[in-house]
N, C-alpha and C positions, 0 to 999 in steps of 0.2 A: 325685638324679640316678641313673639306672640304669646299672650296669656292664654293658656290652654283651658278651655271650658269643659273639656272631657278628660276625666282622669283615666289614663291608659290602663290603670289597675282594674278598672271596672269593665274592661272589654275582654270577654272570654275569647279563646281561640275560635270557637264556633261563630261568635259575633264578628270577629275579624274576617273570617272567611266570607261571611255573608256580605259585609261591607265591601270587601275586595271584589266580590262577584258583581255587585251593583255598579261600582265605579269602573272596574277594569274590563269586565266581560259584557256588561249591559250598557256601558257608556252613560251612566247616570251622571248628571252634573252634581256639584256639591249640594245644591239646593234639593235636588231629587233624592240624593242619599239621605239627607236630613229628614225629608218627608217620609220616605220609606221606613227609616229607623224609628221615627216618632210613631208611625202607625203600628209597626211590629212590636216595639218594646215599650210603648206608652209614654214617650217623652212629651213634654210640653213645649219643646222648641219648634215643633212644626217644620216648616221648610226653610228655617233660618240657614242662610248660606254659610256663615261662620261655623255654626254647629256641624254642618256637613263636612266642611274642611277639617275640623278638629276630629271628627269621627274617622275620617280617612287617614289622617296623620297618626292617630292612636292605633288604628287597625294595622297600618303598615309597620309600625314599631313592634306590635305584638307578633307580627309575622316575620320580623327581622328584615324588612325591606325599607328602602328609601322612599318616603312618600312624595318626593319631588322629582323622582326619576320614573322612567317607564317601568311598569305599565300604569302607574298611578296617575301620571300627568302627561 
């Protein structure tokens, strides 16, 4: 079981849509999602791959989608 470093409650629907766009429409890697999110929202995680994965998992949950199925993976 993965310890979640992103609290899904902190992800707004608007943030979730942006994360989904990066990952699903623009084909960002988890590392690239982390970097883009860090730059946009001021996170100190930078391009940490685990942070990017957790962002995607949290965003998918906010949107009612499975983060381990298409289009997320």
